[in-house]
C-alpha positions as CSV (number, residue, x, y, z in Angstrom):
1,M,18.8,162.3,120.8
2,Q,17.3,165.0,123.1
3,S,13.9,163.5,122.7
4,Q,15.3,160.2,123.7
5,D,16.9,161.8,126.7
6,S,13.7,163.6,127.8
7,E,11.7,160.3,127.6
8,T,14.0,158.8,130.3
9,N,14.1,161.6,132.8
10,G,12.2,159.3,135.2
11,D,14.2,156.4,134.4
12,E,15.9,154.5,137.4
13,S,19.3,154.8,135.7
14,S,19.4,158.6,136.8
15,T,19.0,157.8,140.4
16,G,22.7,158.2,141.1
17,N,23.6,154.6,141.4
18,I,24.1,153.7,137.8
19,R,24.8,150.1,136.9
20,L,26.7,149.8,133.6
21,D,26.9,146.8,131.3
22,P,30.4,145.8,130.7
23,D,30.1,146.6,127.1
24,I,28.8,150.1,127.8
25,E,31.5,150.7,130.5
26,S,34.1,149.9,127.8
27,I,32.5,152.2,125.3
28,L,32.2,155.1,127.7
29,S,35.9,155.0,128.5
30,E,36.6,155.2,124.8
31,V,34.2,158.0,123.7
32,Q,34.7,160.2,126.7
33,G,31.5,162.0,126.2
34,D,31.1,161.8,122.4
35,I,27.8,159.9,122.2
36,S,27.9,159.4,118.5
37,A,31.3,157.5,118.9
38,A,29.3,154.9,120.9
39,F,27.9,153.4,117.8
40,I,31.1,153.2,115.7
41,G,31.6,149.7,114.5
42,M,28.1,148.6,115.2
43,D,25.8,147.1,112.7
44,L,23.3,149.8,112.7
45,E,20.9,148.1,110.4
46,S,20.4,145.2,112.8
47,L,20.6,147.3,116.0
48,D,17.6,146.9,118.1
49,P,16.1,150.4,118.8
50,E,15.4,149.5,122.6
51,I,19.0,148.5,123.0
52,A,20.2,151.6,121.3
53,K,17.9,153.7,123.4
54,R,19.1,152.1,126.7
55,T,22.8,152.5,125.5
56,V,22.4,156.2,124.8
57,N,20.5,156.8,128.1
58,E,22.9,155.2,130.2
59,L,25.8,156.9,128.5
60,Y,24.1,160.3,129.0
61,D,23.5,159.6,132.7
62,A,27.1,158.5,133.1
63,I,28.6,161.5,131.4
64,A,26.4,163.8,133.5
65,K,27.7,162.2,136.7
66,L,31.4,162.4,135.4
67,E,30.9,166.1,134.6
68,E,29.6,166.8,138.1
69,G,32.8,165.1,139.6
70,L,30.8,162.3,141.1
71,E,31.9,158.7,140.9
72,V,29.9,156.3,138.6
73,E,29.2,153.3,140.8
74,D,29.7,149.8,139.4
75,R,27.6,147.6,141.3
76,R,28.9,144.4,139.8
77,T,30.7,142.2,142.4
78,L,33.5,139.9,142.3
79,E,31.2,137.0,143.1
80,S,28.9,137.8,140.0
81,E,32.0,137.8,137.8
82,L,33.2,134.4,139.0
83,E,32.0,131.1,137.5
84,H,31.1,129.8,140.9
85,P,29.7,131.9,143.8
86,I,32.2,132.6,146.5
87,T,30.2,130.6,149.0
88,E,30.8,127.5,146.9
89,I,34.6,127.9,146.9
90,R,36.3,125.9,149.6
91,P,40.0,125.7,150.2
92,E,41.5,122.5,148.9
93,E,41.7,119.9,151.7
94,T,45.1,118.3,152.1
95,E,46.2,115.5,154.4
96,P,48.4,116.5,157.3
97,I,52.0,115.7,156.6
98,E,52.9,112.7,158.8
99,E,55.9,112.9,160.9
100,I,58.8,110.5,159.8
101,H,61.1,109.4,162.5
102,T,63.3,106.3,163.1
103,P,62.1,103.7,165.7
104,D,64.5,104.8,168.3
105,E,63.3,108.5,167.8
106,W,59.6,107.4,168.1
107,L,60.6,105.6,171.4
108,S,62.3,108.7,172.8
109,I,59.4,110.8,171.8
110,A,56.9,108.3,173.5
111,E,59.0,108.2,176.8
112,K,59.2,112.1,176.9
113,H,55.4,112.3,176.5
114,L,55.0,109.6,179.1
115,V,57.1,111.5,181.7
116,Q,55.1,114.6,181.0
117,S,51.8,112.7,181.5
118,E,50.8,113.5,177.8
119,W,49.0,110.2,177.4
120,Q,47.5,110.5,174.0
121,E,50.7,111.7,172.4
122,A,52.6,108.9,174.3
123,K,50.2,106.3,172.9
124,Q,50.5,107.5,169.3
125,A,54.4,107.4,169.6
126,F,54.5,104.1,171.3
127,E,52.3,102.6,168.6
128,K,54.6,104.1,165.8
129,Y,57.6,102.5,167.5
130,L,56.0,99.1,167.8
131,E,55.0,98.9,164.2
132,S,58.5,98.1,163.4
133,E,59.8,97.0,166.9
134,E,56.9,94.7,167.9
135,E,59.1,92.2,169.9
136,D,60.0,95.0,172.6
137,E,58.3,93.6,175.7
138,E,59.0,96.7,177.9
139,A,57.4,99.1,175.2
140,W,54.3,97.0,175.2
141,I,54.2,97.3,179.1
142,K,54.6,101.1,178.8
143,L,51.9,101.3,176.3
144,G,49.6,99.3,178.5
145,H,50.2,101.7,181.4
146,T,49.5,104.6,179.0
147,L,46.3,103.1,177.8
148,L,45.2,102.7,181.4
149,H,45.5,106.4,182.0
150,L,43.4,106.9,178.9
151,R,40.8,104.5,180.4
152,D,41.2,102.1,177.5
153,I,41.1,99.0,179.8
154,S,40.6,96.5,177.0
155,G,43.4,98.0,174.9
156,S,45.7,98.0,178.1
157,A,44.9,94.3,178.6
158,K,45.9,93.4,175.1
159,A,49.2,95.4,175.5
160,F,50.1,93.6,178.7
161,Y,49.0,90.2,177.1
162,Q,51.4,90.9,174.2
163,A,54.2,91.5,176.4
164,T,53.7,88.0,178.0
165,R,53.6,86.5,174.5
166,I,57.1,88.1,173.7
167,D,58.4,86.8,177.1
168,Y,56.5,84.2,178.9
169,D,58.5,85.0,182.1
170,S,57.6,88.6,182.1
171,K,56.6,89.3,185.7
172,D,55.4,92.8,184.9
173,G,53.5,91.6,182.0
174,W,51.5,88.9,184.0
175,F,51.2,91.0,187.0
176,N,49.8,94.1,185.2
177,L,47.5,91.7,183.0
178,G,46.2,90.2,186.2
179,K,45.3,93.6,187.7
180,V,43.6,94.8,184.5
181,L,41.5,91.5,184.3
182,L,40.4,92.2,187.8
183,K,39.1,95.6,186.7
184,M,37.3,93.9,184.0
185,N,35.6,91.4,186.4
186,R,37.4,88.4,184.7
187,F,38.4,87.0,188.1
188,E,39.4,83.5,187.0
189,D,41.6,84.7,184.2
190,A,43.0,87.3,186.6
191,S,44.0,84.6,189.2
192,K,45.7,82.6,186.5
193,A,47.8,85.6,185.3
194,L,48.7,86.6,188.9
195,F,49.4,83.1,189.8
196,R,52.0,83.0,187.0
197,A,53.5,86.2,188.2
198,S,53.8,84.7,191.7
199,K,55.8,81.8,190.2
200,I,58.1,84.2,188.5
201,D,58.7,86.4,191.4
202,P,57.5,84.9,194.8
203,S,59.3,87.6,196.7
204,D,57.0,90.4,195.6
205,Y,54.3,90.6,198.2
206,Q,52.1,92.9,196.2
207,I,51.6,90.0,193.6
208,W,50.3,87.8,196.6
209,I,47.9,90.6,197.7
210,E,46.5,90.9,194.1
211,L,46.2,87.1,193.8
212,G,44.4,86.9,197.1
213,T,42.0,89.7,196.0
214,A,41.2,87.6,192.9
215,F,40.5,84.5,195.0
216,L,38.2,86.5,197.3
217,K,36.3,87.7,194.1
218,E,36.0,83.9,193.0
219,E,34.9,83.3,196.6
220,R,37.8,80.9,197.1
221,Y,38.1,82.1,200.7
222,T,40.6,79.4,202.0
223,D,43.0,80.0,199.0
224,A,42.6,83.7,199.4
225,A,43.6,83.4,203.2
226,R,46.7,81.2,202.2
227,V,48.0,83.5,199.6
228,M,47.4,86.6,201.8
229,R,49.3,85.0,204.7
230,E,52.3,84.7,202.1
231,A,52.0,88.5,201.5
232,V,52.1,89.2,205.3
233,K,55.1,86.9,205.6
234,L,56.9,89.2,203.2
235,N,55.6,92.4,204.7
236,P,54.3,91.9,208.2
237,D,53.2,95.6,208.6
238,S,51.2,95.7,205.4
239,V,47.7,96.7,206.4
240,E,46.4,95.8,203.0
241,A,47.7,92.3,203.3
242,L,46.5,92.0,206.8
243,L,43.0,93.2,206.0
244,G,42.8,90.9,203.0
245,M,43.8,87.9,205.2
246,A,41.4,89.0,207.9
247,I,38.5,89.2,205.5
248,A,39.4,85.8,203.8
249,L,39.6,84.1,207.3
250,Q,36.3,85.7,208.4
251,R,34.5,84.5,205.3
252,A,36.1,81.1,205.4
253,G,34.6,80.7,208.9
254,N,37.7,81.1,211.0
255,T,36.3,83.8,213.2
256,R,39.1,83.4,215.9
257,D,42.1,84.0,213.6
258,A,40.1,86.7,211.8
259,A,39.6,88.6,215.1
260,S,43.2,88.3,216.0
261,T,44.3,89.6,212.6
262,Y,41.9,92.7,212.9
263,E,43.4,93.3,216.3
264,R,46.9,93.3,214.8
265,I,45.6,95.8,212.1
266,V,44.4,98.4,214.7
267,L,47.6,98.3,216.5
268,I,49.3,99.3,213.3
269,D,46.8,101.7,212.2
270,P,44.2,102.7,214.8
271,M,42.1,104.8,212.2
272,Q,41.0,101.7,210.1
273,P,37.3,101.8,210.3
274,I,36.7,98.4,208.7
275,A,38.8,96.7,211.3
276,W,37.0,98.3,214.2
277,Q,33.6,97.5,212.6
278,E,34.4,93.9,212.0
279,L,36.0,93.5,215.4
280,S,32.8,94.8,217.1
281,L,30.8,92.1,215.1
282,L,33.2,89.2,215.9
283,Y,33.4,90.2,219.6
284,E,29.6,90.1,219.6
285,K,29.4,86.6,218.1
286,Q,32.0,85.4,220.6
287,G,29.9,86.9,223.5
288,K,32.4,89.6,224.4
289,T,30.0,92.4,225.0
290,R,32.5,94.6,226.6
291,E,35.0,94.4,223.9
292,A,32.3,94.8,221.3
293,E,31.2,98.1,222.9
294,W,34.8,99.2,223.1
295,A,35.3,98.5,219.3
296,R,32.1,100.3,218.5
297,G,33.2,103.4,220.6
298,K,36.5,103.5,218.6
299,L,34.6,103.3,215.4
300,R,32.2,106.2,216.4
301,A,35.2,108.3,217.3
302,I,36.8,107.7,213.8
303,R,33.6,108.6,212.0
304,K,33.1,111.9,213.8
């Protein structure tokens, strides 16, 4: 045994970081320093000499360390003991638990998010509600406004259109659909939707303004001037309506009425640059040089 020990003095197993095979570690705990006991129960006739030599050498080194009061390091890691490396182990993926609410609860949740300007959450809640309450015209309109805030113009148009399918007399449905179609540059469709809204509620001057805007986009200037005039009748001090009417009259070739409308605008709002600019041009065409210079002076003062 000693000769075997002497032959392994330079062996790396004596470096202080001894790695034990699991079987040897088990044997060591049983023999507690009695080397001969390490071979009890083994088939000595078939025992490979090299294996026996390595076993004895590692046992001697381990015992020496134990006698010196040093800890024998087992460099086996948890990863090496596992069937699959730790890096390959992934937590089991599970689908998030979907919230379950009644339709009324979904509507309440949606409106709460709407008030708090939480657009994405409001959208999801409205969609959940409408899965079972698809005939709720008002909910479709609210979803349409929510989608506008999320910049989903196409989705918003579909929601407003759905409201008009449920209630053909839905003023809000047609009005909002028309405004969205204007944003989408679908001017002819927009004018049809807004015209329908004006028939449902002819007392809403804002509908006439939007319809006039659609006609302007279609280059239907006479029609635009006519419907803008309806808006002005309903709200005589609306600068928006007056400006739309003035532009429509000017493009239709009615420069005299256009100029008088611009003059009316600057009386209501003297800080309107477009009105002063167009006035100066119209005065020039009419040969009113002095008035044209006066209008340009007002425009320069605003732009300073």
